[in-house]
C-alpha positions in Angstrom: -223.3 -16.8 -109.6 -226.0 -17.5 -108.0 -226.4 -21.3 -107.5 -228.7 -24.1 -106.3 -227.0 -26.9 -104.2 -229.2 -30.3 -104.4 -227.6 -31.9 -101.5 -225.7 -29.2 -99.8 -226.0 -30.2 -96.5 -224.4 -33.2 -97.2 -220.2 -34.0 -96.6 -219.4 -32.1 -100.6 -221.7 -29.8 -101.0 -221.5 -28.4 -97.4 -217.3 -27.5 -98.4 -218.9 -26.4 -101.8 -221.4 -23.7 -100.3 -218.4 -22.9 -98.2 -216.0 -22.2 -101.5 -218.8 -21.0 -103.4 -219.7 -18.0 -100.3 -215.9 -17.3 -100.2 -215.5 -16.2 -103.9 -218.6 -13.7 -103.6 -221.5 -16.7 -105.2 -225.0 -17.0 -103.6 -226.1 -20.4 -103.0 -229.8 -22.0 -101.9 -229.1 -25.5 -100.6 -231.6 -28.5 -101.4 -231.6 -31.3 -98.9 -234.2 -34.5 -97.8 -231.4 -34.5 -94.5 -232.1 -37.6 -95.1 -228.0 -38.3 -95.0 -227.5 -34.6 -94.8 -226.9 -32.2 -91.2 -229.0 -29.0 -90.8 -226.2 -28.0 -88.8 -223.6 -28.4 -91.7 -225.7 -25.3 -93.7 -224.2 -22.2 -93.0 -223.6 -20.5 -95.6 -227.0 -20.7 -97.5 -230.4 -20.0 -97.2 -231.6 -23.9 -96.6 -234.9 -25.8 -98.0 -235.8 -28.9 -97.0 -237.1 -30.8 -99.9 -236.6 -34.0 -101.8 -235.9 -34.6 -105.8 -238.1 -37.4 -105.9 -240.7 -34.7 -105.2 -241.3 -33.3 -108.7 -243.8 -30.6 -107.5 -241.5 -29.1 -105.3 -238.5 -28.7 -107.9 -240.6 -27.1 -110.4 -241.6 -24.7 -107.1 -238.1 -24.2 -105.9 -236.9 -23.0 -109.7 -239.4 -20.9 -110.2 -239.7 -19.3 -106.6 -236.0 -19.3 -105.8 -234.7 -18.6 -109.2 -233.7 -18.1 -111.7 -230.4 -19.9 -111.2 -226.9 -19.7 -112.9 -226.0 -23.2 -112.0 -227.3 -26.5 -110.3 -225.2 -28.9 -108.7 -226.7 -32.1 -108.0 -225.4 -34.1 -105.1 -228.7 -36.0 -104.2 -227.7 -39.4 -103.9 -227.4 -43.0 -102.5 -224.1 -44.0 -102.6 -223.4 -47.0 -100.7 -222.1 -49.3 -103.1 -222.8 -52.5 -100.3 -226.0 -51.5 -99.8 -227.0 -50.2 -103.6 -226.1 -54.7 -104.2 -228.7 -55.6 -101.4 -231.3 -53.2 -102.4 -230.9 -51.7 -106.1 -235.0 -50.4 -105.7 -233.7 -47.3 -103.8 -230.4 -46.3 -105.7 -232.5 -46.7 -109.3 -235.3 -44.8 -108.0 -233.4 -42.0 -106.1 -230.4 -41.5 -108.0 -232.0 -42.4 -111.6 -235.7 -41.3 -111.3 -234.9 -38.3 -109.2 -232.0 -37.3 -111.3 -234.6 -37.5 -114.0 -237.5 -35.6 -111.5 -234.7 -32.7 -111.8 -233.9 -32.6 -115.4 -237.7 -32.3 -116.5 -238.0 -29.4 -113.8 -235.3 -27.8 -115.5 -236.7 -28.2 -118.6 -240.1 -26.9 -117.6 -238.4 -23.4 -115.6 -235.7 -22.3 -118.9 -232.8 -23.9 -116.4 -230.0 -24.5 -118.3 -226.6 -25.0 -116.9 -225.9 -28.2 -114.5 -223.4 -29.9 -112.8 -223.4 -33.8 -111.7 -221.6 -35.6 -108.4 -220.7 -38.8 -110.8 -217.9 -41.6 -109.3 -215.5 -43.7 -110.7 -217.8 -46.1 -110.2 -218.7 -45.8 -113.7 -215.7 -47.8 -115.0 -215.7 -51.0 -112.5 -212.9 -53.1 -113.2 -209.5 -50.7 -114.4 -208.4 -51.9 -117.2 -205.1 -49.7 -116.6 -203.2 -48.0 -113.8 -204.5 -44.3 -115.2 -208.1 -43.8 -115.7 -208.9 -41.6 -118.1 -211.9 -40.8 -119.4 -212.4 -42.9 -122.7 -212.1 -45.5 -120.4 -214.6 -48.2 -121.1 -217.6 -47.8 -118.5 -218.6 -51.0 -117.1 -220.2 -50.6 -113.5 -219.9 -53.9 -111.2 -222.9 -52.5 -108.9 -226.2 -51.0 -109.2 -224.2 -47.5 -107.5 -221.8 -47.1 -110.4 -224.7 -47.9 -113.4 -227.1 -45.7 -111.7 -224.8 -43.1 -111.8 -223.3 -44.5 -115.6 -227.3 -44.2 -116.8 -227.3 -40.5 -115.7 -224.2 -39.1 -117.6 -225.7 -40.7 -120.9 -229.1 -39.1 -119.8 -228.0 -36.1 -119.4 -226.1 -36.2 -123.5 -229.5 -37.0 -125.0 -231.3 -34.1 -122.7 -228.4 -32.1 -123.9 -229.4 -33.0 -127.7 -233.1 -33.1 -127.0 -233.1 -30.0 -124.9 -230.5 -28.0 -124.5 -229.3 -28.5 -121.1 -225.4 -28.4 -120.4 -223.6 -30.3 -118.4 -220.5 -31.5 -116.8 -220.4 -35.0 -114.9 -217.6 -35.1 -112.5 -216.4 -38.5 -111.3 -214.7 -38.1 -108.0 -212.2 -40.8 -107.3 -212.0 -41.3 -103.2 -213.4 -38.1 -102.0 -211.8 -37.0 -98.3 -210.6 -34.3 -95.7 -212.2 -31.7 -94.2 -212.2 -27.6 -94.2 -208.9 -26.8 -92.8 -211.0 -24.3 -90.4 -213.0 -27.1 -88.8 -216.5 -25.5 -89.4 -217.3 -28.7 -91.7 -216.1 -32.5 -92.5 -217.0 -35.7 -93.0 -219.5 -37.6 -91.1 -221.3 -40.7 -92.3 -224.4 -43.0 -90.7 -222.5 -45.5 -91.3 -219.3 -44.3 -92.1 -217.4 -46.6 -94.8 -214.8 -44.3 -95.9 -211.2 -45.1 -95.2 -209.8 -42.0 -93.5 -212.6 -41.4 -91.1 -212.7 -45.0 -90.1 -208.7 -44.7 -89.1 -209.6 -41.5 -86.6 -212.4 -43.1 -85.2 -210.9 -46.6 -84.7 -207.8 -44.6 -82.9 -209.9 -42.1 -80.4 -212.8 -45.2 -79.5 -210.6 -48.0 -79.5 -212.5 -51.6 -79.5 -215.6 -49.8 -79.9 -215.2 -48.8 -83.3 -212.2 -51.5 -84.3 -210.7 -50.8 -87.8 -211.0 -53.4 -90.4 -208.8 -53.5 -93.4 -210.1 -56.3 -96.4 -208.0 -57.8 -97.7 -204.3 -58.2 -97.6 -203.4 -60.4 -100.8 -204.1 -58.0 -103.5 -201.5 -57.9 -106.7 -200.1 -54.3 -105.1 -197.1 -53.8 -103.4 -198.0 -54.7 -99.5 -201.3 -56.7 -100.6 -204.0 -54.0 -99.7 -206.1 -52.1 -102.5 -204.5 -49.2 -104.0 -206.7 -45.4 -103.9 -206.7 -42.2 -105.2 -207.4 -39.9 -102.6 -208.4 -36.1 -103.5 -209.3 -33.9 -100.9 -213.0 -32.7 -100.5 -211.4 -28.6 -101.2 -210.2 -29.7 -104.6 -213.5 -31.3 -105.6 -215.6 -28.0 -104.9 -212.3 -25.9 -106.9 -213.3 -28.4 -110.1 -217.4 -27.7 -109.8 -217.5 -24.3 -109.5 -214.7 -23.9 -112.3 -217.0 -26.2 -114.4 -219.8 -23.8 -113.7 -218.2 -21.3 -115.3 -216.7 -23.8 -118.1 -220.9 -23.9 -118.7 -221.3 -20.2 -119.2 -219.3 -20.1 -122.2 -219.5 -23.9 -123.3 -222.3 -26.0 -124.8 -222.0 -29.7 -124.2 -222.5 -32.8 -122.2 -218.8 -33.4 -120.2 -217.5 -35.7 -118.2 -214.1 -35.6 -116.0 -212.0 -37.4 -114.3 -211.3 -36.2 -110.2 -208.1 -37.3 -108.8 -204.6 -36.6 -107.7 -203.1 -39.1 -110.1 -201.2 -41.3 -107.3 -202.4 -43.9 -105.4 -202.0 -44.9 -101.6 -202.1 -48.5 -100.3 -204.9 -49.0 -97.3 -201.9 -49.7 -95.2 -199.8 -46.7 -96.8 -203.0 -44.6 -95.6 -202.7 -46.5 -91.8 -199.2 -45.8 -91.7 -199.5 -41.8 -92.5 -202.5 -41.7 -90.3 -200.1 -42.8 -87.3 -197.8 -40.1 -88.4 -199.7 -37.3 -88.2 -202.1 -38.6 -85.3 -198.5 -39.4 -83.4 -200.6 -42.7 -82.0 -200.5 -46.5 -82.9 -203.8 -47.7 -84.9 -204.4 -51.2 -84.2 -206.4 -53.1 -86.9 -207.8 -56.6 -88.0 -207.5 -57.9 -91.6 -210.7 -59.3 -93.1 -211.7 -61.2 -96.4 -211.8 -59.2 -99.3 -215.1 -57.4 -100.6 -216.7 -59.0 -103.5 -215.5 -56.3 -106.7 -212.6 -54.4 -104.9 -210.9 -53.8 -107.5 -207.2 -53.4 -106.4 -206.0 -50.2 -107.6 -208.1 -47.1 -108.6 -205.9 -44.6 -109.7 -207.2 -41.5 -112.0 -205.6 -39.9 -114.8 -206.7 -36.6 -114.9 -205.4 -34.4 -117.5 -208.2 -33.2 -118.9 -210.0 -31.6 -116.1 -206.4 -29.9 -115.4 -205.9 -28.7 -119.0 -210.0 -27.9 -120.0 -211.0 -26.1 -117.0 -207.6 -24.8 -115.3 -208.0 -27.7 -111.8 -204.9 -27.9 -109.8 -205.6 -30.1 -106.6 -203.7 -28.0 -103.8 -203.3 -31.0 -101.4 -201.1 -33.6 -103.1 -199.7 -35.6 -99.8 -202.0 -38.1 -97.5 -200.6 -36.6 -94.6 -201.6 -32.8 -95.2 -205.3 -34.5 -95.8 -205.3 -36.6 -93.4 -204.0 -33.7 -90.8 -207.4 -31.6 -92.2 -209.7 -34.5 -91.2 -207.9 -34.9 -88.1 -208.5 -31.3 -87.5 -212.2 -31.8 -87.8 -212.4 -35.0 -86.1 -211.6 -33.9 -83.1 -213.9 -30.6 -83.1 -216.9 -32.5 -84.7 -219.5 -29.8 -84.3 -222.5 -31.5 -86.0 
């Protein structure tokens, strides 16, 4: 396949580009480098552009294509920021994706894999969240992704755009070879913050938000899915669209939940040193438990995550953290 990877200089996009290269697929990366890293684009041709620039998108699709598949990761994704400044989330995540879809229609590109999120569900109504779970986002970030999921269905019916929306739970880990990994500014994800606190000491003290949730140890439980397993799901989704017509959605997680304290303890075992943390007040809107039911992805896409224990996931992140290249 020849694949256009929008946001390919970011955390998940860069891992997907490596996975595509290992399978002898060609990729072209488009990124505005607002949060991505030019150094992470190692397996693809790179074009600096913004999805808010509709003319640039049409030019890229016309002049660099045709593409067999488009993967879209160009999203603002900080929940707190989305509450404080929803305008940029609706502008980038919604208007930007509409620009892309219209450019696809104009240039006769018809296959899209869209990076969605478990945030479309809001507060969970049951322990395992499947695709039939009610979608009631509780923040603008989740709402922006839900809007696009609905738009994808409409664009399929009206214009024939085939799509798969992949709803990640907690993406984590890094390339086991240490060539690419997770680096955000600011960093909001638990595992990299644990590892940073272990090496930076008080300059990066770990904060645990809430210890009185209705869970066995009082801290939030989340489903952690390795970034390479996510990469595989995207490639399988692209292959699925070659043979199937529709607008599909799949949940991606391990189906196992780990509490914040369990992740900290697992990190202690992996890095062989103590991890100091402070307990802070809980954050508004944090569900006690978020765990995926990924049965549909396994049955339909043939997807099977390979990283199933939290220690092996943390070990890959630790390899990257010790040897960050950008």
